[in-house]
N, C-alpha and C positions, 0 to 999 in steps of 0.2 A: 503493500500499500503505499502510494507517495504522497508528497504532503497536501496536494490539493483534493485528494479523497478524503482525507482525515479531516480537513477544514470545512468539505463539503458534508460531511456525516456530523460534524459537530455544530454547524450552522443550522442543519435539518434537525438535530436533537433539541437546539433552541427554538426552532420554529414551531416544532411538534407541541412544547412547552405552551408557548405563546399563545397557540391556537386553541390549546385544552382550557385554559385559563380564561382566554377572551370569550370563547364559546359556550362557558359555563356560568359567567356573569347574569343573564337574563333568567336561564331556569331557577339559579339560585333565589334571586331576588323574588321571584313569583313564589317559589316555594316556602320560603322564609314570610312571606306576606301573608300567605294563606295558613300555614300550620302556626308560627308563632305570633300572629299579629302585630310585626314590626311597625309597620306604615299602614293608616287606612288610605292613603292616596297613593294607590300603588301606579297610576297612570303618570304620574311625573316622574317617578323614578324609571320607571320601565321605557318609556317613550326616550328616555336620553341614553339610555344603554342598548337598544335594539342592536343598534350598529355595532357592537362587540359581538352579539351574536352571528352577526351577517359575516363580518368579516374574519372572527375566530372560525367560522366554520369552513369558508373558502381557505384560508391558511391551513386547517386541519385537513381539507380534504388534498389539497396540493401537496403537503409535506408528510403525511401519515400514511404507513403502508397498511395498517390493519382496517380491513374494512367494516368490521363491528363499529369502531371508534367513528370511521368516517360517515356512516349511517346514522348513528343514534344521536351525535352532537346536533346536526342540522334539523331531525325530528324532534329533539327536546327544545329547540329555539322556536318553532313552529308555533308552539303553545303559547309563551309571553306575545307572540307577534299577533297572533289571532286575539288573543286578550287586548290587547290594545287597540288592535283595528277594529273588533266588534263593538267598543266603547267609543270608538270615534265614529262610528257609523251614526252615531246619534245628530251629529253634525252634518250627514250627508257625505257626498262623495267628496266634497271639499277637505272633511275630515281624514278622511282615508287617504287622500293623495299626500296631506300633511304627514301622516305617519309612514307613508313608504318613502317620502324625502327625506325624513328623519332618519330612516332606516338607513338609507343609501349613503347620504350624506350627513356625517355626525355635528356639523355646526351649521346651522342654517339664521342668519342675523335677519333675514326679513321675514321671519316665521310669525313673529309679532304683528307685522303688517298684515299677514294675509289671515291670521286668526282673529 
């Protein structure tokens, strides 16, 4: 094994952990809210960390070889997204579009203008 292969393997190991940690954030917040009643206003917490689930799942899908983890984490991240999206549907299609926008772009300064 030459030096480049070792550096690539070490970088992938770091990316795997980053992907696991990022993609675990939204499901953990959702579970903590329902089980431990941490915060009653779950929408404000979840809408700001949905991007962690999306990009963590993408990093995990790209860097991890284990198919179980590659499928489990994105499926677990669907539940917090659906929870926030269904709540945002009370605002109509505009609310759903804002949730999708906040999921893809983590910082949206013009969101207060739209909302």
